[in-house]
C-alpha positions as CSV (number, residue, x, y, z in Angstrom):
1,M,-15.9,-10.0,-25.9
2,F,-17.5,-6.7,-26.7
3,T,-21.1,-5.7,-27.5
4,S,-22.2,-3.6,-30.4
5,Q,-22.4,-0.7,-28.0
6,G,-18.8,-1.1,-26.9
7,P,-15.6,0.6,-28.2
8,S,-14.3,-0.1,-31.7
9,V,-10.8,-1.5,-32.3
10,R,-9.7,1.9,-33.3
11,E,-11.0,3.5,-30.1
12,L,-9.2,0.8,-28.0
13,A,-6.0,1.5,-29.9
14,V,-6.3,5.2,-29.2
15,Q,-6.9,4.4,-25.5
16,A,-3.9,2.1,-25.3
17,L,-1.6,4.8,-26.7
18,S,-2.8,7.3,-24.1
19,S,-2.0,7.8,-20.5
20,V,-4.1,5.8,-18.0
21,E,-6.1,8.8,-17.1
22,R,-6.7,10.0,-20.6
23,G,-7.4,6.4,-21.8
24,Y,-10.2,5.9,-19.3
25,D,-11.6,9.4,-20.0
26,L,-11.9,8.2,-23.6
27,L,-13.3,4.8,-22.7
28,A,-15.8,6.0,-20.1
29,P,-18.9,6.4,-22.2
30,K,-18.7,2.8,-23.4
31,F,-16.9,1.2,-20.4
32,D,-19.9,-0.6,-19.1
33,H,-20.3,-2.4,-22.4
34,T,-16.8,-3.9,-22.2
35,P,-15.5,-7.0,-20.3
36,F,-13.4,-4.7,-18.2
37,R,-16.4,-3.8,-16.0
38,T,-16.5,-6.0,-12.8
39,P,-19.1,-8.7,-13.4
40,D,-22.2,-8.6,-11.2
41,R,-21.4,-12.2,-10.3
42,M,-18.2,-11.1,-8.6
43,L,-19.9,-8.2,-6.9
44,D,-22.7,-10.4,-5.6
45,A,-20.1,-13.0,-4.3
46,V,-18.1,-10.3,-2.4
47,E,-21.3,-8.7,-1.0
48,E,-22.7,-12.0,0.3
49,T,-19.4,-13.0,1.8
50,L,-18.9,-9.6,3.6
51,A,-22.5,-9.5,4.8
52,A,-22.2,-13.1,6.2
53,R,-18.9,-12.4,8.0
54,E,-19.2,-8.8,9.1
55,G,-22.9,-7.8,8.9
56,S,-23.1,-4.1,8.0
57,F,-20.6,-1.3,8.0
58,G,-20.7,2.5,8.7
59,S,-19.2,4.3,5.8
60,G,-17.7,2.8,2.6
61,L,-14.9,3.7,0.1
62,D,-14.6,2.3,-3.4
63,L,-11.0,2.8,-4.5
64,C,-10.6,3.2,-8.3
65,C,-14.4,3.1,-8.6
66,G,-14.6,3.6,-12.4
67,T,-18.2,4.0,-13.5
68,G,-19.4,2.8,-10.1
69,A,-20.0,-0.9,-10.6
70,A,-19.4,-1.5,-6.8
71,I,-21.3,1.5,-5.5
72,G,-24.6,-0.3,-5.3
73,M,-23.0,-3.0,-3.3
74,L,-21.5,-0.5,-0.9
75,R,-24.9,1.3,-0.5
76,R,-26.4,-1.9,0.6
77,L,-23.6,-2.9,3.0
78,C,-23.0,0.6,4.5
79,R,-25.4,2.6,6.6
80,E,-23.7,5.9,6.1
81,R,-21.6,7.8,3.5
82,V,-20.3,6.0,0.4
83,T,-17.4,7.5,-1.6
84,G,-16.0,6.5,-5.0
85,V,-12.5,7.6,-5.8
86,D,-11.0,7.5,-9.3
87,L,-8.3,9.3,-11.3
88,S,-10.5,9.6,-14.4
89,A,-13.0,12.5,-14.6
90,G,-14.8,10.7,-17.4
91,M,-15.3,7.6,-15.3
92,L,-16.4,9.6,-12.3
93,A,-19.0,11.5,-14.4
94,G,-20.5,8.2,-15.5
95,A,-20.6,7.0,-11.9
96,A,-22.3,10.2,-10.7
97,R,-25.0,9.9,-13.4
98,A,-25.6,6.3,-12.3
99,Y,-25.8,7.2,-8.6
100,P,-27.4,10.6,-8.0
101,D,-27.8,9.8,-4.3
102,E,-27.2,12.3,-1.6
103,R,-25.5,9.5,0.4
104,V,-23.0,8.9,-2.3
105,D,-20.1,11.3,-3.3
106,F,-17.3,11.0,-5.7
107,V,-13.7,12.3,-5.4
108,R,-11.2,12.7,-8.3
109,A,-7.8,11.6,-6.9
110,D,-4.8,9.5,-7.5
111,A,-5.0,6.3,-5.4
112,L,-1.3,6.7,-4.6
113,A,-2.0,10.1,-3.1
114,L,-5.4,10.1,-1.5
115,P,-6.4,13.6,-0.2
116,P,-6.3,14.2,3.6
117,V,-10.1,14.8,3.6
118,L,-10.5,11.0,3.2
119,G,-8.4,10.2,6.2
120,D,-9.7,8.1,9.1
121,A,-13.2,8.3,7.7
122,Y,-14.2,4.8,6.5
123,D,-15.2,1.4,7.9
124,L,-14.9,-0.5,4.7
125,A,-12.7,0.0,1.6
126,V,-13.0,-2.1,-1.5
127,S,-11.4,-2.2,-4.9
128,F,-12.1,-4.3,-8.0
129,G,-10.1,-4.8,-11.2
130,A,-7.7,-1.9,-10.6
131,F,-4.5,-3.4,-9.2
132,G,-3.0,-4.1,-12.6
133,H,-2.6,-0.3,-12.9
134,F,0.0,-0.3,-10.1
135,L,3.5,-1.6,-10.3
136,P,4.8,-3.7,-7.3
137,A,6.9,-0.7,-6.2
138,D,3.6,1.3,-5.9
139,R,1.9,-1.1,-3.5
140,P,3.4,0.4,-0.2
141,A,2.0,3.8,-1.1
142,L,-1.3,2.4,-2.2
143,F,-1.8,0.3,0.9
144,A,-0.6,3.1,3.2
145,G,-3.2,5.4,1.7
146,V,-6.0,2.9,2.3
147,H,-4.8,2.3,5.8
148,A,-4.9,6.0,6.5
149,A,-8.4,6.3,5.1
150,L,-9.8,3.6,7.4
151,R,-11.0,4.1,10.9
152,P,-9.4,1.8,13.5
153,G,-10.9,-1.6,13.0
154,G,-11.8,-0.8,9.4
155,L,-11.6,-3.4,6.7
156,F,-10.0,-3.4,3.2
157,A,-11.5,-6.1,1.1
158,F,-10.8,-7.2,-2.5
159,P,-10.9,-10.4,-4.5
160,I,-7.9,-12.2,-5.9
161,G,-7.8,-15.2,-8.2
162,A,-5.8,-18.4,-7.8
163,P,-2.5,-18.5,-9.8
164,I,-3.0,-19.7,-13.4
165,P,-0.6,-22.6,-14.2
166,P,1.7,-22.2,-17.2
167,R,0.1,-25.1,-19.0
168,H,-3.2,-23.3,-19.2
169,P,-3.8,-21.2,-22.4
170,A,-4.9,-18.2,-20.3
171,W,-1.4,-18.0,-18.7
172,W,0.2,-17.6,-22.1
173,A,-2.5,-15.0,-23.1
174,L,-1.9,-12.9,-20.0
175,A,1.9,-13.3,-20.3
176,G,1.7,-12.2,-23.9
177,F,-0.4,-9.2,-23.0
178,D,2.0,-8.1,-20.2
179,A,5.0,-8.5,-22.5
180,A,3.3,-6.4,-25.2
181,M,2.6,-3.7,-22.6
182,R,6.2,-3.6,-21.4
183,V,7.3,-3.2,-25.0
184,R,4.7,-0.4,-25.6
185,N,5.8,1.4,-22.4
186,A,9.5,1.1,-23.4
187,L,8.8,2.7,-26.8
188,W,5.9,5.1,-26.2
189,R,5.1,8.0,-23.9
190,P,3.1,8.5,-21.8
191,P,3.1,5.0,-20.3
192,F,-0.1,3.0,-19.9
193,V,0.4,0.8,-16.8
194,M,-1.8,-2.3,-17.0
195,Y,-0.4,-5.7,-16.2
196,Y,-2.2,-8.9,-15.2
197,R,0.6,-10.8,-13.5
198,T,2.0,-8.4,-11.0
199,F,-0.3,-8.9,-8.0
200,P,0.5,-12.4,-6.4
201,L,-1.2,-13.1,-3.1
202,G,2.1,-13.8,-1.2
203,A,3.7,-10.5,-2.1
204,V,0.5,-8.6,-1.6
205,R,0.0,-10.1,1.8
206,A,3.5,-9.1,2.9
207,D,3.0,-5.5,1.6
208,L,-0.4,-5.2,3.4
209,E,1.2,-6.4,6.7
210,A,4.0,-3.9,6.2
211,A,1.4,-1.2,5.9
212,G,-0.1,-2.1,9.3
213,F,-2.9,-4.5,8.3
214,T,-3.6,-7.9,9.7
215,V,-4.6,-10.2,6.8
216,E,-6.8,-13.2,6.3
217,T,-8.6,-14.6,3.3
218,A,-12.0,-16.1,2.8
219,P,-12.9,-18.4,-0.1
220,L,-15.5,-17.1,-2.6
221,E,-17.3,-20.4,-2.9
222,H,-19.5,-19.0,-5.7
223,F,-16.7,-19.7,-8.1
224,G,-15.9,-23.3,-7.0
225,R,-12.6,-24.9,-6.3
226,L,-9.6,-26.2,-8.3
227,P,-8.9,-30.0,-8.5
228,S,-6.4,-29.4,-5.7
229,G,-9.2,-28.2,-3.4
230,A,-7.9,-24.6,-3.4
231,P,-10.6,-21.9,-4.1
232,R,-10.6,-20.4,-7.5
233,W,-11.1,-16.9,-6.0
234,R,-10.5,-15.6,-2.5
235,L,-11.6,-12.4,-0.7
236,V,-8.6,-10.7,0.9
237,L,-9.6,-9.2,4.2
238,A,-7.0,-6.7,5.5
239,R,-8.0,-5.1,8.8
240,K,-6.6,-2.0,10.4
241,A,-5.9,-2.6,14.1
242,A,-8.4,-1.3,16.6
243,P,-7.1,0.9,19.4
């Protein structure tokens, strides 16, 4: 899973026993050499789907941007300002080094409390691989913040995978990881919130609609379909109402 340039087992253990912010500060220098970085295949699929459906956008926001994997995609899709937001100063430093572009800026902020300066300023918001860091009770605040950051008619887009059936080995692997994290957080402080099975599409859609979005999904055909015909991955498209 990890390259020789990636973190050691010891480094991962230290990260896992830290807070989310401190853990990612520690991981930042080697983050792009881990499987946690959003794959280019996913970024390309989302970019192509958005470009085909929407064309281009004005300004773009990458929520929980990490080291900036999606910034290049946003620069191509957006004609104006692109902003990356993350809680980790270490991750933002890596992103800033990767994109020393006057059209790109980075803001250190908690996604659950976005600063007012970001309000009503963006036409497109995206997020990749970060939702496991938010408990279901956090989603109303998370989605309300994104809604406030978008201009009327703006779009919040993110991929979501099909449910994994319990008969699949991956279901047991993820369930085991989530159980281990719950035990870790019950016994150790500060907590490290990271769960893989707390973001089901039905509940997410309901919370997005409660925040004021209209929601549809588009299949990411790049990843094929299940035997049932359902797409393996969908792109959630949550739109803020136009005036």
